[in-house]
C-alpha positions, 0 to 999 in steps of 0.5 A: 499499500505505501507503494501506491502512496508515492506512486505518480501514476496511481495518483494521476489516474486517481485525479482523472477518473475522479474529474471524469466522474465529476463532469458525468451529469454535463456529458450524459446531458450533453450526449442526450442533447437535453434542454437546458444544458447550461443549467445543468452545467451551472448546477454541476460546477456547485461545489457540493454533493447535492449540485452533483446529484441534482445535475445528474438527476437532471440529465436523465430526466430532462426532455430532449430537444427537438431536432430541427430540420432544414436549419 
């Protein structure tokens, strides 16, 4: 365990994994192309677990944008 504590690769991978988890609601909302993507990004940036959870629920629950044809 002491080897992991001093491993640069371990800490780099851990930081990237946590950052990926932190922006997960924004990624889900962008892939689903939901209405109010900007609000999800703002809520996701709030420094609390409640904001992250609210953004995740909104990313899953909000309706998708209607496709606009011919524009």
